[in-house]
N, C-alpha and C positions, 0 to 999 in steps of 0.2 A: 496614186502615193506619185508626191514630190522626186523625180529624180533631176541629179544637179551635176550634168555631163562635160558641162563648158562651166567651167568661172575664173570669171574675171580678176585680176589683182592689183590697184594700180601700185606703182614701188616710186619713191623719189629718192630709193638710198636711206633715209634717214631710218632712226632705232623705232620711231614710230610705226614711218607705213611698214616694217618688219615685222608690226606685231600682227599684222592681217595674216601673214602666213600659216601660221601653224590651225589656222581656221578653216583655211581653206584647203591647205591637206587632208587634213581627217574628214572636209565634207568628201570632199575626190575621193579617199580610200572610202569609204563607207559609200556611195556611189558610186564608184568607178569611171567617175569622173580625169579630167584634165585640166590644173592651171593655167594659164595662159594669165604669165608675170607681162604688166604694159609699165612702160617710163615714156614720157611726152616733156619733152623737148621742149621746153614756153619758147616760143620765139616772141621778143619784143615786139611794140608797135609803137611809134613816136608820132606824137600831134606834130604836124603839118602847118603852116599858114590858112589850108584855105578848110575850112569850118567841114565837120563830117568828115575829116580824109586823112589817114596815117600814111606815114610812111615804116615797109616792114623790113625789118633788115635782111641780106642777102643769109640763105640757105645757111649752115655748122658745116665747117669746114670736115671733111670724109672721117678725119684721125679722131676728133670728138667722137663722132655717132659709132665707128669701130671701138672706140674704146669703152662710152654708155654702152652698147651691146654687146661685149666681151663679160660687162659688171652683171650685165642680167646674167647672161649666160650660165658666168658662173653662180649667183644665186640660184639659178631653179635648180641647177646642178647640186648643190652644199642643200639645200634646204625641200629642194621636193623631192625629185628624182633619186637622191639618194636614202628616201625612204620609202621607195617603191612607187611615189606615185607620176603619172605619163606629166609633160607640162612643155608649152613653148614659150616664145618668149615675142613680144612686140616695144617697137621701137616709132614713138611719132614726133614730126613736130607738127607745132600748133598751142592755141588757147586749152589747157589741162579739162576745163570742164566739158568744151567743144569734143578734142579728142577722144577722153575716155567713152561719152556717151557713144561717137563713132565705133570706135570699136567692138562698146559693146553688141551693138546693132550687127554690125559686117561678122562679129564672130556668134552671132546668136546664142548670146551668153544665157545661164537659165540664172545665173546669181552673180553678182559682184560684189566682192570684199574688200571696202574698204575703210582707211584705219582714219581718226579723226586725232587731233591734236586735244579736242577737249577747249579753246579757250571761248572767255566769257571775255564780255566790257570792251573797253576798248583794243586790246590784243586782236580776240575776232573783230573787230571794226576793222583794224589795219589790215591785216592779214585775210582779212575774208575767210568765208569757206570750203573749197572745193567739191570736199565731201556735201554738206550741206546741198545745193548747186545736182550733184551727182543724184543725190536720193531724190529731189524732187521731179527730177527728170530722165531718171533715167528707165528705159523699156522692159527692165525685169525686175523682181529682187534685188535688195541692197543691204549686206548686213553690215552696219559699223562696228568697231572694233574701236572702243576707246584708250586713246594709248595709254601708260601708265605715267605717274609723274617723272621716273627715271630717262623718259625715253623723250618726252618733250625737248628737252633742251638742245 
């Protein structure tokens, strides 16, 4: 039997990403699992004069990290804990794809529940798709939740 004891849910706090939470909540409730909400603070890299190198911006200040942690705690409380589901939160710095995959491995996630905006064509090309990259490389099964049109804005 499949057991989903550790369910990882990435969020960027958008309406689209929040649509994955009810799926994770119900799977955690059925399997007696825990939901780990994760937010990745994307650290920008800027090209330099030397080919193949990049300049990394210094770490974000503590107040921004603290505020993101507070928002994530609040989201866990209202969307998970208030519904009787165990939850933890994780804030990471770096490239979202890389950090989500690393977090899934470190947490020994049984399932990753991630929203997709469902963009196609040029929007997909310009915006890229973290979800698509994560699905291809994840160390565990991935449930993708396509955002409803009203959540894409």
